[in-house]
PDB file as gemmi writes it, atoms N, CA and C in Angstrom:
CRYST1    1.000    1.000    1.000  90.00  90.00  90.00 P 1                      
ATOM      1  N   UNK A   1     111.553  55.715  59.782  1.00  0.00           N  
ATOM      2  CA  UNK A   1     111.319  56.895  60.582  1.00  0.00           C  
ATOM      3  C   UNK A   1     110.072  57.620  60.071  1.00  0.00           C  
ATOM      4  N   UNK A   2     109.125  57.812  60.928  1.00  0.00           N  
ATOM      5  CA  UNK A   2     107.925  58.569  60.559  1.00  0.00           C  
ATOM      6  C   UNK A   2     108.162  60.038  60.846  1.00  0.00           C  
ATOM      7  N   UNK A   3     107.477  60.870  60.074  1.00  0.00           N  
ATOM      8  CA  UNK A   3     107.645  62.305  60.219  1.00  0.00           C  
ATOM      9  C   UNK A   3     106.277  62.969  60.073  1.00  0.00           C  
ATOM     10  N   UNK A   4     106.022  63.942  60.907  1.00  0.00           N  
ATOM     11  CA  UNK A   4     104.768  64.677  60.788  1.00  0.00           C  
ATOM     12  C   UNK A   4     104.914  65.730  59.683  1.00  0.00           C  
ATOM     13  N   UNK A   5     103.787  66.274  59.267  1.00  0.00           N  
ATOM     14  CA  UNK A   5     103.828  67.339  58.264  1.00  0.00           C  
ATOM     15  C   UNK A   5     104.577  68.545  58.829  1.00  0.00           C  
ATOM     16  N   UNK A   6     104.314  68.871  60.081  1.00  0.00           N  
ATOM     17  CA  UNK A   6     104.984  70.005  60.722  1.00  0.00           C  
ATOM     18  C   UNK A   6     106.496  69.795  60.752  1.00  0.00           C  
ATOM     19  N   UNK A   7     106.919  68.588  61.119  1.00  0.00           N  
ATOM     20  CA  UNK A   7     108.352  68.283  61.141  1.00  0.00           C  
ATOM     21  C   UNK A   7     108.949  68.361  59.739  1.00  0.00           C  
ATOM     22  N   UNK A   8     108.205  67.890  58.763  1.00  0.00           N  
ATOM     23  CA  UNK A   8     108.691  67.939  57.381  1.00  0.00           C  
ATOM     24  C   UNK A   8     108.865  69.386  56.931  1.00  0.00           C  
ATOM     25  N   UNK A   9     107.898  70.236  57.253  1.00  0.00           N  
ATOM     26  CA  UNK A   9     108.022  71.655  56.900  1.00  0.00           C  
ATOM     27  C   UNK A   9     109.270  72.256  57.549  1.00  0.00           C  
ATOM     28  N   UNK A  10     109.517  71.904  58.791  1.00  0.00           N  
ATOM     29  CA  UNK A  10     110.690  72.427  59.497  1.00  0.00           C  
ATOM     30  C   UNK A  10     111.984  71.910  58.870  1.00  0.00           C  
ATOM     31  N   UNK A  11     111.997  70.634  58.479  1.00  0.00           N  
ATOM     32  CA  UNK A  11     113.199  70.063  57.869  1.00  0.00           C  
ATOM     33  C   UNK A  11     113.469  70.671  56.501  1.00  0.00           C  
ATOM     34  N   UNK A  12     112.412  70.912  55.732  1.00  0.00           N  
ATOM     35  CA  UNK A  12     112.579  71.576  54.436  1.00  0.00           C  
ATOM     36  C   UNK A  12     113.159  72.968  54.667  1.00  0.00           C  
ATOM     37  N   UNK A  13     112.623  73.700  55.640  1.00  0.00           N  
ATOM     38  CA  UNK A  13     113.103  75.046  55.934  1.00  0.00           C  
ATOM     39  C   UNK A  13     114.577  75.018  56.328  1.00  0.00           C  
ATOM     40  N   UNK A  14     114.948  74.092  57.179  1.00  0.00           N  
ATOM     41  CA  UNK A  14     116.344  73.974  57.606  1.00  0.00           C  
ATOM     42  C   UNK A  14     117.254  73.644  56.420  1.00  0.00           C  
ATOM     43  N   UNK A  15     116.818  72.737  55.559  1.00  0.00           N  
ATOM     44  CA  UNK A  15     117.618  72.364  54.387  1.00  0.00           C  
ATOM     45  C   UNK A  15     117.805  73.567  53.461  1.00  0.00           C  
ATOM     46  N   UNK A  16     116.726  74.264  53.206  1.00  0.00           N  
ATOM     47  CA  UNK A  16     116.795  75.430  52.322  1.00  0.00           C  
ATOM     48  C   UNK A  16     117.782  76.448  52.877  1.00  0.00           C  
ATOM     49  N   UNK A  17     117.725  76.699  54.166  1.00  0.00           N  
ATOM     50  CA  UNK A  17     118.561  77.734  54.777  1.00  0.00           C  
ATOM     51  C   UNK A  17     120.023  77.326  54.932  1.00  0.00           C  
ATOM     52  N   UNK A  18     120.319  76.037  54.858  1.00  0.00           N  
ATOM     53  CA  UNK A  18     121.705  75.598  55.019  1.00  0.00           C  
ATOM     54  C   UNK A  18     122.298  75.101  53.705  1.00  0.00           C  
ATOM     55  N   UNK A  19     121.654  74.171  53.072  1.00  0.00           N  
ATOM     56  CA  UNK A  19     122.166  73.600  51.825  1.00  0.00           C  
ATOM     57  C   UNK A  19     121.720  74.411  50.613  1.00  0.00           C  
ATOM     58  N   UNK A  20     120.473  74.818  50.618  1.00  0.00           N  
ATOM     59  CA  UNK A  20     119.908  75.519  49.469  1.00  0.00           C  
ATOM     60  C   UNK A  20     120.201  77.005  49.443  1.00  0.00           C  
ATOM     61  N   UNK A  21     120.837  77.529  50.469  1.00  0.00           N  
ATOM     62  CA  UNK A  21     121.214  78.930  50.627  1.00  0.00           C  
ATOM     63  C   UNK A  21     120.009  79.814  50.949  1.00  0.00           C  
ATOM     64  N   UNK A  22     118.992  79.826  50.087  1.00  0.00           N  
ATOM     65  CA  UNK A  22     117.793  80.620  50.333  1.00  0.00           C  
ATOM     66  C   UNK A  22     116.664  80.066  49.483  1.00  0.00           C  
ATOM     67  N   UNK A  23     115.455  80.493  49.800  1.00  0.00           N  
ATOM     68  CA  UNK A  23     114.298  80.115  48.998  1.00  0.00           C  
ATOM     69  C   UNK A  23     114.329  80.871  47.675  1.00  0.00           C  
ATOM     70  N   UNK A  24     113.900  80.220  46.601  1.00  0.00           N  
ATOM     71  CA  UNK A  24     113.571  80.950  45.384  1.00  0.00           C  
ATOM     72  C   UNK A  24     112.349  81.799  45.717  1.00  0.00           C  
ATOM     73  N   UNK A  25     112.083  82.849  44.957  1.00  0.00           N  
ATOM     74  CA  UNK A  25     110.893  83.638  45.278  1.00  0.00           C  
ATOM     75  C   UNK A  25     109.627  82.816  45.023  1.00  0.00           C  
ATOM     76  N   UNK A  26     108.520  83.308  45.542  1.00  0.00           N  
ATOM     77  CA  UNK A  26     107.260  82.554  45.523  1.00  0.00           C  
ATOM     78  C   UNK A  26     106.804  82.214  44.104  1.00  0.00           C  
ATOM     79  N   UNK A  27     106.935  83.158  43.186  1.00  0.00           N  
ATOM     80  CA  UNK A  27     106.491  82.874  41.809  1.00  0.00           C  
ATOM     81  C   UNK A  27     107.390  81.852  41.129  1.00  0.00           C  
ATOM     82  N   UNK A  28     108.689  81.916  41.408  1.00  0.00           N  
ATOM     83  CA  UNK A  28     109.598  80.893  40.869  1.00  0.00           C  
ATOM     84  C   UNK A  28     109.217  79.528  41.415  1.00  0.00           C  
ATOM     85  N   UNK A  29     108.963  79.455  42.726  1.00  0.00           N  
ATOM     86  CA  UNK A  29     108.574  78.174  43.313  1.00  0.00           C  
ATOM     87  C   UNK A  29     107.225  77.691  42.798  1.00  0.00           C  
ATOM     88  N   UNK A  30     106.322  78.609  42.495  1.00  0.00           N  
ATOM     89  CA  UNK A  30     105.054  78.198  41.892  1.00  0.00           C  
ATOM     90  C   UNK A  30     105.317  77.552  40.530  1.00  0.00           C  
ATOM     91  N   UNK A  31     106.193  78.147  39.742  1.00  0.00           N  
ATOM     92  CA  UNK A  31     106.556  77.564  38.449  1.00  0.00           C  
ATOM     93  C   UNK A  31     107.207  76.199  38.608  1.00  0.00           C  
ATOM     94  N   UNK A  32     108.088  76.077  39.594  1.00  0.00           N  
ATOM     95  CA  UNK A  32     108.741  74.794  39.859  1.00  0.00           C  
ATOM     96  C   UNK A  32     107.710  73.753  40.281  1.00  0.00           C  
ATOM     97  N   UNK A  33     106.737  74.175  41.100  1.00  0.00           N  
ATOM     98  CA  UNK A  33     105.667  73.258  41.506  1.00  0.00           C  
ATOM     99  C   UNK A  33     104.917  72.738  40.286  1.00  0.00           C  
ATOM    100  N   UNK A  34     104.597  73.620  39.362  1.00  0.00           N  
ATOM    101  CA  UNK A  34     103.888  73.205  38.145  1.00  0.00           C  
ATOM    102  C   UNK A  34     104.739  72.228  37.335  1.00  0.00           C  
ATOM    103  N   UNK A  35     106.047  72.477  37.260  1.00  0.00           N  
ATOM    104  CA  UNK A  35     106.947  71.546  36.566  1.00  0.00           C  
ATOM    105  C   UNK A  35     106.919  70.170  37.224  1.00  0.00           C  
ATOM    106  N   UNK A  36     106.989  70.159  38.547  1.00  0.00           N  
ATOM    107  CA  UNK A  36     106.996  68.884  39.275  1.00  0.00           C  
ATOM    108  C   UNK A  36     105.677  68.139  39.109  1.00  0.00           C  
ATOM    109  N   UNK A  37     104.566  68.870  39.141  1.00  0.00           N  
ATOM    110  CA  UNK A  37     103.258  68.246  38.902  1.00  0.00           C  
ATOM    111  C   UNK A  37     103.218  67.682  37.486  1.00  0.00           C  
ATOM    112  N   UNK A  38     103.802  68.389  36.537  1.00  0.00           N  
ATOM    113  CA  UNK A  38     103.878  67.899  35.162  1.00  0.00           C  
ATOM    114  C   UNK A  38     104.672  66.608  35.058  1.00  0.00           C  
ATOM    115  N   UNK A  39     105.777  66.527  35.778  1.00  0.00           N  
ATOM    116  CA  UNK A  39     106.587  65.303  35.770  1.00  0.00           C  
ATOM    117  C   UNK A  39     105.809  64.140  36.384  1.00  0.00           C  
ATOM    118  N   UNK A  40     105.078  64.410  37.457  1.00  0.00           N  
ATOM    119  CA  UNK A  40     104.235  63.381  38.071  1.00  0.00           C  
ATOM    120  C   UNK A  40     103.155  62.946  37.093  1.00  0.00           C  
ATOM    121  N   UNK A  41     102.544  63.899  36.437  1.00  0.00           N  
ATOM    122  CA  UNK A  41     101.491  63.605  35.461  1.00  0.00           C  
ATOM    123  C   UNK A  41     102.029  62.739  34.324  1.00  0.00           C  
ATOM    124  N   UNK A  42     103.188  63.103  33.825  1.00  0.00           N  
ATOM    125  CA  UNK A  42     103.802  62.351  32.726  1.00  0.00           C  
ATOM    126  C   UNK A  42     104.003  60.880  33.119  1.00  0.00           C  
ATOM    127  N   UNK A  43     104.501  60.662  34.318  1.00  0.00           N  
ATOM    128  CA  UNK A  43     104.738  59.293  34.776  1.00  0.00           C  
ATOM    129  C   UNK A  43     103.423  58.540  34.989  1.00  0.00           C  
ATOM    130  N   UNK A  44     102.434  59.214  35.571  1.00  0.00           N  
ATOM    131  CA  UNK A  44     101.124  58.580  35.790  1.00  0.00           C  
ATOM    132  C   UNK A  44     100.480  58.185  34.462  1.00  0.00           C  
ATOM    133  N   UNK A  45     100.569  59.077  33.474  1.00  0.00           N  
ATOM    134  CA  UNK A  45      99.977  58.806  32.155  1.00  0.00           C  
ATOM    135  C   UNK A  45     100.639  57.592  31.511  1.00  0.00           C  
ATOM    136  N   UNK A  46     101.926  57.457  31.719  1.00  0.00           N  
ATOM    137  CA  UNK A  46     102.630  56.323  31.125  1.00  0.00           C  
ATOM    138  C   UNK A  46     102.387  55.032  31.908  1.00  0.00           C  
ATOM    139  N   UNK A  47     102.302  55.146  33.220  1.00  0.00           N  
ATOM    140  CA  UNK A  47     102.118  53.951  34.043  1.00  0.00           C  
ATOM    141  C   UNK A  47     100.672  53.459  34.039  1.00  0.00           C  
ATOM    142  N   UNK A  48      99.709  54.381  34.119  1.00  0.00           N  
ATOM    143  CA  UNK A  48      98.305  53.993  34.247  1.00  0.00           C  
ATOM    144  C   UNK A  48      97.466  54.347  33.028  1.00  0.00           C  
ATOM    145  N   UNK A  49      97.984  55.180  32.171  1.00  0.00           N  
ATOM    146  CA  UNK A  49      97.248  55.589  30.976  1.00  0.00           C  
ATOM    147  C   UNK A  49      97.669  54.781  29.762  1.00  0.00           C  
ATOM    148  N   UNK A  50      97.428  55.347  28.632  1.00  0.00           N  
ATOM    149  CA  UNK A  50      97.642  54.622  27.378  1.00  0.00           C  
ATOM    150  C   UNK A  50      98.954  54.948  26.683  1.00  0.00           C  
ATOM    151  N   UNK A  51      99.699  55.928  27.192  1.00  0.00           N  
ATOM    152  CA  UNK A  51     100.967  56.251  26.554  1.00  0.00           C  
ATOM    153  C   UNK A  51     102.040  55.260  26.947  1.00  0.00           C  
ATOM    154  N   UNK A  52     102.955  55.009  26.026  1.00  0.00           N  
ATOM    155  CA  UNK A  52     104.066  54.109  26.310  1.00  0.00           C  
ATOM    156  C   UNK A  52     105.211  54.888  26.954  1.00  0.00           C  
ATOM    157  N   UNK A  53     106.057  54.172  27.659  1.00  0.00           N  
ATOM    158  CA  UNK A  53     107.208  54.786  28.312  1.00  0.00           C  
ATOM    159  C   UNK A  53     108.248  55.170  27.281  1.00  0.00           C  
ATOM    160  N   UNK A  54     108.863  56.324  27.495  1.00  0.00           N  
ATOM    161  CA  UNK A  54     110.045  56.715  26.737  1.00  0.00           C  
ATOM    162  C   UNK A  54     111.242  56.240  27.545  1.00  0.00           C  
ATOM    163  N   UNK A  55     112.358  56.091  26.897  1.00  0.00           N  
ATOM    164  CA  UNK A  55     113.560  55.618  27.583  1.00  0.00           C  
ATOM    165  C   UNK A  55     113.870  56.497  28.801  1.00  0.00           C  
ATOM    166  N   UNK A  56     113.685  57.800  28.692  1.00  0.00           N  
ATOM    167  CA  UNK A  56     114.004  58.726  29.779  1.00  0.00           C  
ATOM    168  C   UNK A  56     113.040  58.606  30.966  1.00  0.00           C  
ATOM    169  N   UNK A  57     111.901  57.946  30.771  1.00  0.00           N  
ATOM    170  CA  UNK A  57     110.911  57.794  31.845  1.00  0.00           C  
ATOM    171  C   UNK A  57     111.068  56.494  32.623  1.00  0.00           C  
ATOM    172  N   UNK A  58     111.822  55.566  32.102  1.00  0.00           N  
ATOM    173  CA  UNK A  58     111.803  54.211  32.639  1.00  0.00           C  
ATOM    174  C   UNK A  58     112.356  54.062  34.047  1.00  0.00           C  
ATOM    175  N   UNK A  59     113.258  54.908  34.478  1.00  0.00           N  
ATOM    176  CA  UNK A  59     113.834  54.770  35.818  1.00  0.00           C  
ATOM    177  C   UNK A  59     113.196  55.709  36.842  1.00  0.00           C  
ATOM    178  N   UNK A  60     112.136  56.371  36.461  1.00  0.00           N  
ATOM    179  CA  UNK A  60     111.449  57.300  37.361  1.00  0.00           C  
ATOM    180  C   UNK A  60     110.548  56.526  38.313  1.00  0.00           C  
ATOM    181  N   UNK A  61     110.459  57.003  39.539  1.00  0.00           N  
ATOM    182  CA  UNK A  61     109.616  56.362  40.541  1.00  0.00           C  
ATOM    183  C   UNK A  61     108.481  57.299  40.936  1.00  0.00           C  
ATOM    184  N   UNK A  62     107.297  56.750  41.015  1.00  0.00           N  
ATOM    185  CA  UNK A  62     106.106  57.513  41.345  1.00  0.00           C  
ATOM    186  C   UNK A  62     106.253  58.227  42.696  1.00  0.00           C  
ATOM    187  N   UNK A  63     106.719  57.517  43.704  1.00  0.00           N  
ATOM    188  CA  UNK A  63     106.881  58.101  45.031  1.00  0.00           C  
ATOM    189  C   UNK A  63     107.855  59.265  45.033  1.00  0.00           C  
ATOM    190  N   UNK A  64     108.921  59.160  44.271  1.00  0.00           N  
ATOM    191  CA  UNK A  64     109.908  60.233  44.189  1.00  0.00           C  
ATOM    192  C   UNK A  64     109.304  61.472  43.536  1.00  0.00           C  
ATOM    193  N   UNK A  65     108.512  61.263  42.491  1.00  0.00           N  
ATOM    194  CA  UNK A  65     107.860  62.397  41.821  1.00  0.00           C  
ATOM    195  C   UNK A  65     106.838  63.052  42.745  1.00  0.00           C  
ATOM    196  N   UNK A  66     106.105  62.253  43.513  1.00  0.00           N  
ATOM    197  CA  UNK A  66     105.152  62.815  44.475  1.00  0.00           C  
ATOM    198  C   UNK A  66     105.883  63.587  45.568  1.00  0.00           C  
ATOM    199  N   UNK A  67     107.013  63.063  46.020  1.00  0.00           N  
ATOM    200  CA  UNK A  67     107.796  63.744  47.050  1.00  0.00           C  
ATOM    201  C   UNK A  67     108.339  65.078  46.538  1.00  0.00           C  
ATOM    202  N   UNK A  68     108.713  65.138  45.255  1.00  0.00           N  
ATOM    203  CA  UNK A  68     109.162  66.407  44.671  1.00  0.00           C  
ATOM    204  C   UNK A  68     108.050  67.452  44.733  1.00  0.00           C  
ATOM    205  N   UNK A  69     106.827  67.029  44.423  1.00  0.00           N  
ATOM    206  CA  UNK A  69     105.673  67.943  44.488  1.00  0.00           C  
ATOM    207  C   UNK A  69     105.480  68.411  45.929  1.00  0.00           C  
ATOM    208  N   UNK A  70     105.524  67.488  46.858  1.00  0.00           N  
ATOM    209  CA  UNK A  70     105.331  67.811  48.270  1.00  0.00           C  
ATOM    210  C   UNK A  70     106.417  68.757  48.778  1.00  0.00           C  
ATOM    211  N   UNK A  71     107.638  68.529  48.371  1.00  0.00           N  
ATOM    212  CA  UNK A  71     108.777  69.371  48.781  1.00  0.00           C  
ATOM    213  C   UNK A  71     108.534  70.827  48.385  1.00  0.00           C  
ATOM    214  N   UNK A  72     108.203  71.052  47.119  1.00  0.00           N  
ATOM    215  CA  UNK A  72     108.022  72.426  46.648  1.00  0.00           C  
ATOM    216  C   UNK A  72     106.772  73.049  47.282  1.00  0.00           C  
ATOM    217  N   UNK A  73     105.735  72.245  47.490  1.00  0.00           N  
ATOM    218  CA  UNK A  73     104.542  72.752  48.170  1.00  0.00           C  
ATOM    219  C   UNK A  73     104.899  73.209  49.587  1.00  0.00           C  
ATOM    220  N   UNK A  74     105.752  72.445  50.259  1.00  0.00           N  
ATOM    221  CA  UNK A  74     106.188  72.835  51.602  1.00  0.00           C  
ATOM    222  C   UNK A  74     107.034  74.101  51.562  1.00  0.00           C  
ATOM    223  N   UNK A  75     107.844  74.246  50.528  1.00  0.00           N  
ATOM    224  CA  UNK A  75     108.598  75.497  50.373  1.00  0.00           C  
ATOM    225  C   UNK A  75     107.645  76.672  50.276  1.00  0.00           C  
ATOM    226  N   UNK A  76     106.638  76.553  49.447  1.00  0.00           N  
ATOM    227  CA  UNK A  76     105.660  77.628  49.284  1.00  0.00           C  
ATOM    228  C   UNK A  76     104.911  77.898  50.588  1.00  0.00           C  
ATOM    229  N   UNK A  77     104.569  76.847  51.301  1.00  0.00           N  
ATOM    230  CA  UNK A  77     103.882  77.018  52.588  1.00  0.00           C  
ATOM    231  C   UNK A  77     104.784  77.769  53.565  1.00  0.00           C  
ATOM    232  N   UNK A  78     106.039  77.380  53.632  1.00  0.00           N  
ATOM    233  CA  UNK A  78     106.979  78.054  54.535  1.00  0.00           C  
ATOM    234  C   UNK A  78     107.125  79.528  54.171  1.00  0.00           C  
ATOM    235  N   UNK A  79     107.230  79.801  52.890  1.00  0.00           N  
ATOM    236  CA  UNK A  79     107.428  81.173  52.431  1.00  0.00           C  
ATOM    237  C   UNK A  79     106.230  82.067  52.704  1.00  0.00           C  
ATOM    238  N   UNK A  80     105.055  81.494  52.686  1.00  0.00           N  
ATOM    239  CA  UNK A  80     103.833  82.287  52.819  1.00  0.00           C  
ATOM    240  C   UNK A  80     103.210  82.181  54.206  1.00  0.00           C  
ATOM    241  N   UNK A  81     103.895  81.489  55.124  1.00  0.00           N  
ATOM    242  CA  UNK A  81     103.421  81.410  56.502  1.00  0.00           C  
ATOM    243  C   UNK A  81     102.257  80.452  56.715  1.00  0.00           C  
ATOM    244  N   UNK A  82     102.121  79.475  55.854  1.00  0.00           N  
ATOM    245  CA  UNK A  82     101.031  78.500  55.990  1.00  0.00           C  
ATOM    246  C   UNK A  82     101.519  77.288  56.779  1.00  0.00           C  
ATOM    247  N   UNK A  83     100.807  76.970  57.837  1.00  0.00           N  
ATOM    248  CA  UNK A  83     101.048  75.751  58.606  1.00  0.00           C  
ATOM    249  C   UNK A  83     100.203  74.669  57.942  1.00  0.00           C  
ATOM    250  N   UNK A  84     100.849  73.771  57.211  1.00  0.00           N  
ATOM    251  CA  UNK A  84     100.106  72.765  56.447  1.00  0.00           C  
ATOM    252  C   UNK A  84      99.340  71.799  57.337  1.00  0.00           C  
ATOM    253  N   UNK A  85      99.818  71.545  58.547  1.00  0.00           N  
ATOM    254  CA  UNK A  85      99.084  70.674  59.468  1.00  0.00           C  
ATOM    255  C   UNK A  85      97.741  71.308  59.803  1.00  0.00           C  
ATOM    256  N   UNK A  86      97.786  72.574  60.180  1.00  0.00           N  
ATOM    257  CA  UNK A  86      96.560  73.307  60.511  1.00  0.00           C  
ATOM    258  C   UNK A  86      95.655  73.434  59.286  1.00  0.00           C  
ATOM    259  N   UNK A  87      96.245  73.741  58.143  1.00  0.00           N  
ATOM    260  CA  UNK A  87      95.454  73.900  56.922  1.00  0.00           C  
ATOM    261  C   UNK A  87      94.770  72.592  56.530  1.00  0.00           C  
ATOM    262  N   UNK A  88      95.471  71.468  56.683  1.00  0.00           N  
ATOM    263  CA  UNK A  88      94.890  70.171  56.341  1.00  0.00           C  
ATOM    264  C   UNK A  88      93.768  69.806  57.311  1.00  0.00           C  
ATOM    265  N   UNK A  89      93.961  70.100  58.589  1.00  0.00           N  
ATOM    266  CA  UNK A  89      92.907  69.828  59.569  1.00  0.00           C  
ATOM    267  C   UNK A  89      91.646  70.634  59.238  1.00  0.00           C  
ATOM    268  N   UNK A  90      91.811  71.908  58.904  1.00  0.00           N  
ATOM    269  CA  UNK A  90      90.671  72.740  58.526  1.00  0.00           C  
ATOM    270  C   UNK A  90      90.023  72.222  57.251  1.00  0.00           C  
ATOM    271  N   UNK A  91      90.848  71.717  56.337  1.00  0.00           N  
ATOM    272  CA  UNK A  91      90.319  71.197  55.077  1.00  0.00           C  
ATOM    273  C   UNK A  91      89.474  69.947  55.313  1.00  0.00           C  
ATOM    274  N   UNK A  92      89.920  69.071  56.229  1.00  0.00           N  
ATOM    275  CA  UNK A  92      89.121  67.897  56.592  1.00  0.00           C  
ATOM    276  C   UNK A  92      87.777  68.326  57.164  1.00  0.00           C  
ATOM    277  N   UNK A  93      87.803  69.315  58.054  1.00  0.00           N  
ATOM    278  CA  UNK A  93      86.562  69.809  58.650  1.00  0.00           C  
ATOM    279  C   UNK A  93      85.621  70.337  57.569  1.00  0.00           C  
ATOM    280  N   UNK A  94      86.151  71.123  56.656  1.00  0.00           N  
ATOM    281  CA  UNK A  94      85.348  71.688  55.565  1.00  0.00           C  
ATOM    282  C   UNK A  94      84.733  70.579  54.723  1.00  0.00           C  
ATOM    283  N   UNK A  95      85.543  69.598  54.358  1.00  0.00           N  
ATOM    284  CA  UNK A  95      85.044  68.509  53.518  1.00  0.00           C  
ATOM    285  C   UNK A  95      84.015  67.653  54.248  1.00  0.00           C  
ATOM    286  N   UNK A  96      84.225  67.427  55.544  1.00  0.00           N  
ATOM    287  CA  UNK A  96      83.279  66.622  56.316  1.00  0.00           C  
ATOM    288  C   UNK A  96      81.918  67.294  56.436  1.00  0.00           C  
ATOM    289  N   UNK A  97      81.915  68.612  56.471  1.00  0.00           N  
ATOM    290  CA  UNK A  97      80.639  69.342  56.527  1.00  0.00           C  
ATOM    291  C   UNK A  97      80.026  69.426  55.130  1.00  0.00           C  
ATOM    292  N   UNK A  98      80.790  69.922  54.180  1.00  0.00           N  
ATOM    293  CA  UNK A  98      80.285  70.166  52.828  1.00  0.00           C  
ATOM    294  C   UNK A  98      79.923  68.868  52.100  1.00  0.00           C  
ATOM    295  N   UNK A  99      80.729  67.847  52.286  1.00  0.00           N  
ATOM    296  CA  UNK A  99      80.572  66.628  51.493  1.00  0.00           C  
ATOM    297  C   UNK A  99      80.055  65.439  52.293  1.00  0.00           C  
ATOM    298  N   UNK A 100      79.421  65.702  53.426  1.00  0.00           N  
ATOM    299  CA  UNK A 100      78.969  64.618  54.309  1.00  0.00           C  
ATOM    300  C   UNK A 100      78.160  63.563  53.557  1.00  0.00           C  
ATOM    301  N   UNK A 101      77.274  63.990  52.679  1.00  0.00           N  
ATOM    302  CA  UNK A 101      76.446  63.033  51.934  1.00  0.00           C  
ATOM    303  C   UNK A 101      76.617  63.146  50.428  1.00  0.00           C  
ATOM    304  N   UNK A 102      77.345  64.128  50.004  1.00  0.00           N  
ATOM    305  CA  UNK A 102      77.467  64.428  48.570  1.00  0.00           C  
ATOM    306  C   UNK A 102      77.884  63.213  47.739  1.00  0.00           C  
ATOM    307  N   UNK A 103      78.914  62.534  48.147  1.00  0.00           N  
ATOM    308  CA  UNK A 103      79.426  61.411  47.357  1.00  0.00           C  
ATOM    309  C   UNK A 103      78.564  60.156  47.521  1.00  0.00           C  
ATOM    310  N   UNK A 104      77.997  59.983  48.697  1.00  0.00           N  
ATOM    311  CA  UNK A 104      77.120  58.843  48.931  1.00  0.00           C  
ATOM    312  C   UNK A 104      75.852  58.925  48.072  1.00  0.00           C  
ATOM    313  N   UNK A 105      75.466  60.161  47.737  1.00  0.00           N  
ATOM    314  CA  UNK A 105      74.240  60.372  46.947  1.00  0.00           C  
ATOM    315  C   UNK A 105      74.532  60.553  45.474  1.00  0.00           C  
ATOM    316  N   UNK A 106      75.769  60.447  45.067  1.00  0.00           N  
ATOM    317  CA  UNK A 106      76.158  60.633  43.670  1.00  0.00           C  
ATOM    318  C   UNK A 106      75.968  59.325  42.899  1.00  0.00           C  
ATOM    319  N   UNK A 107      74.955  59.256  42.081  1.00  0.00           N  
ATOM    320  CA  UNK A 107      74.651  58.044  41.320  1.00  0.00           C  
ATOM    321  C   UNK A 107      75.776  57.643  40.385  1.00  0.00           C  
ATOM    322  N   UNK A 108      76.587  58.605  39.979  1.00  0.00           N  
ATOM    323  CA  UNK A 108      77.699  58.328  39.062  1.00  0.00           C  
ATOM    324  C   UNK A 108      78.779  57.461  39.717  1.00  0.00           C  
ATOM    325  N   UNK A 109      78.766  57.402  41.026  1.00  0.00           N  
ATOM    326  CA  UNK A 109      79.811  56.626  41.739  1.00  0.00           C  
ATOM    327  C   UNK A 109      79.397  55.178  41.993  1.00  0.00           C  
ATOM    328  N   UNK A 110      78.177  54.835  41.594  1.00  0.00           N  
ATOM    329  CA  UNK A 110      77.706  53.456  41.816  1.00  0.00           C  
ATOM    330  C   UNK A 110      77.678  52.660  40.552  1.00  0.00           C  
TER     331      UNK A 110                                                      
END                                                                             
């Protein structure tokens, strides 16, 4: 089943309001987002970096950690009235204008 970003935001909102009871406040969710990004970072460092896996890291899945980050980001978007679909579209436009040739002309990338 495919899902749009807008649909995902709506499903997160529905879950929070029914199963989760209510949203944590924005600053709490910001802290949770940082925790989730940290967990993703820890797994990436072990999988692609030079650190070895600890026993507690071995059953973690990269996609699940990324989804945790996305979930909390959607919570924050819902709480602050941000339509992530619209925001992402505007971000693409900004990058296409600002970075049209920037990376193609970056000698460090060749």
